[in-house]
N, C-alpha and C positions, 0 to 999 in steps of 0.2 A: 461439711454439714455435721451438726451434732447428732448423736444417737439419742433421739428423744424418747424412744421406748426404754432405753437403759436409764435415762435420767428419771423417768417416772416409775421405773421398775415394773413395767407391764409388758406383756407379750405383744408382738406387732399386730396380731389379729384381735386385740382387746376391743370390747365395745366402748362406746362413749361413756356409758355408766361406770364401767370399770376404770376408765381413765379419770373420770371426775372423782371417784372415790380415792384413787391413788393420789390425785392432786391434793385433795383435802387433807389426807393423812400426812403427806410431805409438807404441805403448807403449815400445818400445826407444828410439825417437828422443826422446821427451819425458819419460821417467821422471825425476822430480825429483833422484834421486841422481846423475844424470849431468851435472847443472848446477852451476855455482859457487854458493856460498851466496846471493849477491845476486840470482840469477835463480830460485831454488827456489820462491819464492812464485808467480811467473808459471807455472813448469813444473807446479806442483801444480794450479793452476786449469785449465791446459790438459789435464792428465791426467784431472781430474775430468770435464771435458767429453767427453773420449774415452771414458771409462768409461760415462758416461750414454748416449752415442750407441750404444755396443755393447749395453748393457742393453735399450734400446728396440728396436733393429733385430733382436735375436735372440729377443725375446719375441713370439710370434705376435699376441697381442691388442694389445700396445702398438704393434707395427709397423703393424697394420691402421689403428689410430687415426692414427698419424703419416702414413701414405700418404693417408688421407682429408684430413687437414689440408693436405698438400702439393698435392693436386689442387685444393682450394678456393683455396689461396694462388696457384696458377698462374693460375686464372681471374680472381681479384681483381686481380692484377697486369696481366693482359691487358686487362681492361676499364678499368683506371685509366690505363695507360700505352701500351697498344697493342703492336704488334710491336716497336717500338724499345725499349720498356721490358723486354720479354721478353729481347731479345738482350743487354741490359745486365745483367740480374739472374739469369736462369735458364740453367743449364747442365746 
């Protein structure tokens, strides 16, 4: 699963309003129409990722599933790599 909070650059406890503001900011920054033709494919993929993150984080059921995954991933990383691994991967 993708780290949707990292994609939208928000805290995992961010409100829907904060998520929507982050989405709008990133949508303006990465909208494919604002890129030259040779970069539009990359910008389209980035925009799809941003849209997916917003859809998950604003839907209560999907967000709950995502947060459960995030907690499990945190502990999996902790047991596999310890504190040093957490400091490298988790923010």
